[in-house]
N, C-alpha and C positions, 0 to 999 in steps of 0.2 A: 529782219524787221525788228525794230524796237518800238514799243507803244508808249504813248504819253497822254496826258490830259491837258486841255486848254479850254478856257472859257470864251464863248462867243455869244453875244446877245443874252448874257446871263445863263447860258446853258453850258454845262461841262461836257466837252466833246472828246472822245478818245480818238487818237490819230497816230499815224506813223509818218515819218518824213525822212527821206534819205539824205537830206541836207545839202544836196547839190546846188551850186551857184549858177547852174545853166539858165539861159534865157528861156528855155523851153520847160514848161511846167505842166504836169498831169495831176488831176484831182480824181481820185478813185473813190467811188461811193459803194460801200459794202452792201452785198445782197442780203436777203432775208429768207430763212431764219439763221443766217450765219453772222459773220463779223468781218472786220477788215483782214482777218487771217485767211479769208477766202482767196486773197491775192498772193498768198505766199509762194505759189508755184510760178507766178509770172513776175514776181517782184524784182529779182536780179536782172531779168531781161529788160524790163521797161526802165529800170534804174540806170541802164547803160546809156540812155539817150537823153536824159534830162532829170530835172527835179521831180520827185514823185511824192505826193501827199495822199495818203489813204485815210478815210474817216468812217466811223460808224455814225450815220445820220441820227439826228435827235429822235430818241425813242427806240432806236435799234442798237443791236450789239450791246456795248457797255457804255454808250453815251446816255446822258440824261435826256429828258424830253419835256415838252409841254403839249397839251392836247392840240392846240392850233397848229403846231409844227408837224404833227403826225398825219399829214395829208399831202398829196402831191403839190398843190399850189403853195401851201405853207412851207414845205421843204424847199421848193424852188426859191422862194423869197429869202429863206434862211441862208441858202447857199450863196446867194448874191451878197448878203452881208458878210458871210464868212470869207469869201474871196477878197472882199475889200479890206476887212479888218486884219486878215492874215497876210495881206500884201502879195497875193498870188497872181496879180496881173489879170490876164485873160487865159486861164488854163484850158488845156484839152481835157474835157470831162469824160470819164469812163463810168457809166452807170448801168450795170446789169440789174435785172430783176426790178425791185422797187426803185432803184436808182434811175430806171428808164423814165418813169413819169416825172420824177423830181427834176431830172436833167432837162427834159423837154419844157417843163414850166419855167425853169431858169432861163433857157434860151429864148422863150417867148416873152418873158417879163423883163429880162435884163440882157439883151443880146451882146452888149458891149463887154460883159463879164466872162464870155466864153469864146474860145477860138474854134473848137470843134467838139463833136459828141461821138462817143461810141456807146450805143445802147442795145438793148435786146433782152428778151426773157421776161418782159413785164407785160401784164395783161391790160394793155392800154386801149384795146379795140373798143369801138362802140358800134353796135351792141356788144356787150362783153362776151368774150370767149375764153373760158378758163375750165380746167378740169380737176379731177381728184380732190384732194384736201383743200386746195386753194378755192375752188368753186364752193365747197361746203362752208368755208369760213366767210366768204363774201355773202353768201345767201343765208347764213344762220339768222334765225329770227331776232335774236338779241345777242349782245356781247356776253351775256351770262352763259350762253351755250358754248362759247369759246373758252370762257373761264373754267368751265367744267372739265375741259380736256386735261389729261396728265401731260403737262408741257414737256417735262424731261423725257418721258417715254416717246411722245409724239415727235419732238425735234430730234432726239437721239436716233430714232429709226430713220428719219428723213435724211440726216447727214451722214449716217454710218457708211454708205457706199463711197463717199468722197473724203471723209475724215474718219477712218476706222478707229474705234475706241482702243483697239489693241496696238496698232502701229503708230497712231498719232493721238495718244490720249490727251495731251495738253490742248491741241486744237479742238478735238471733240468736246472736251469739257468747256472750253471757251465759248463754243457755240451754244451748248446746252445751258450753261449757267447764265448766259446773257439774257435768257428769256424765262428764268425761274421767278418764283414769288410774284406771279401775276403779270410779269412784264410781257409775256407772249400775247395775252389778251389785249393789253394796251397797245402793243405794236400792231396788232391786227386791225386797229382802227384805220390804218393807212389804206389797206386794200378794201375795207368796207366802205370807203368813200368813193370807190370807182363808179358805182351807179350814178353819182352826182357829178363827179369830176371828169370822167371820160367824155361825156358830151361837150363839156367846156373845152377840153383838150382837142377834140375833133375840130372845133371851130378855129383853134389856134395853129394847128399843124401846117396848113398851107402858107402861113405867114412867117414860119421859122426859116430863115435863110442861112442858119449855121450849117456848115457841112456836117452831115451825119452818117456814120457808119453803123449799120445794123448787123450785129453778130449774135447768133443764137443757135441753140441746138435744134436740128431738124426733127428730132424725135422727142421733143419736150411734151410730156403728157399733162403737165400743169398749165403751161402757157403755150397753146398750139401755135404752129408756124403761121397761121393766118394773121396773128398779131404783127409779125414781121412784114408780111405782104401789105398789110394795112398801112403801116408806117411808110414803107417804100412808095406806096401809091400817093400818099398825101403830102409827104415832105418834098419840097422843091429841089433839094440838093442832097440826095442820099445814094448810098451804095450798100448792097446787101451781100452778106457772107454767111451762108448756112454751114454749120459744123455737124459732123457725124457724132452727135452727143445728145444727151437728154437735157433736163432742166439746168443742171449745174455745169454748163458748158465751160465756164471759166476755170473749173477744176478738172472736169472730165477730159477736156481737150486743151489743156493749159498751154502746150507748146504752140499749137496753131493760134490760139487766142492771143497769146503774148506776141507772136509774130505779126498778127494783124494789127494790134495796137501800136507796136513800134513802127511798122511800115507806114501806118496812117499818120501818126503825129510827126514822123520825120519828113513828111511832104505829100503823102498820099491824099490827104484831105484837100489839097489844092487842085487835084485833078478830078474832082467829082463833077459829073455832068449836071446840067440844069441851068 
């Protein structure tokens, strides 16, 4: 993977692109509090089947942001513009974690811009079900409570199991530095909109006809499995694949995650019941 920057709608976006001329395109949305390097373990595998573009969404990773874009509906609208401006056609969107809500709003707002979705690991349920540090951030009385956290220590500890500072120091530092200097609190605005945005999404889910694959860790303590059940129940065309992993399933179970994505975009999405 090589990373670059490109401007979309006045926002500088960090991305990686394998440069394939394939008619099949995948758009990968980086999870939080990581960056597009979260896909490093599946990159070679998914790159075998088509063009792959991975991005840090606005306000996440090393992309710039604007307040109105750091919310599920705003991110969904931004993704529609990016897909059009960058000439990606109608890609297969892979959106774990915060990418789940953004991808679902994209499919609801601009269904012509997406062929299929692979989502999971996002606290999209209404009423909200989240645990651990995520629950604390969502429910913190003010953003100042999040700003008071030592972001380097907080994020470093969270990602250490999947990007060890000893064996993968560059990736570890990429994650941690992405949210330094107040950026972690600003990015937290996204999940803090869930109390207002999840009810809206609840009303939209039954109208999303985009084939959707739900892939998440069954043992996720931050985003309980009930969020996956919720999506599978409300989405008209969905398939569910639990992984024996925790929250960072795309890294913890990368081989299986990559296989599910490649099988899905190669034709599996066409066989979804509903």
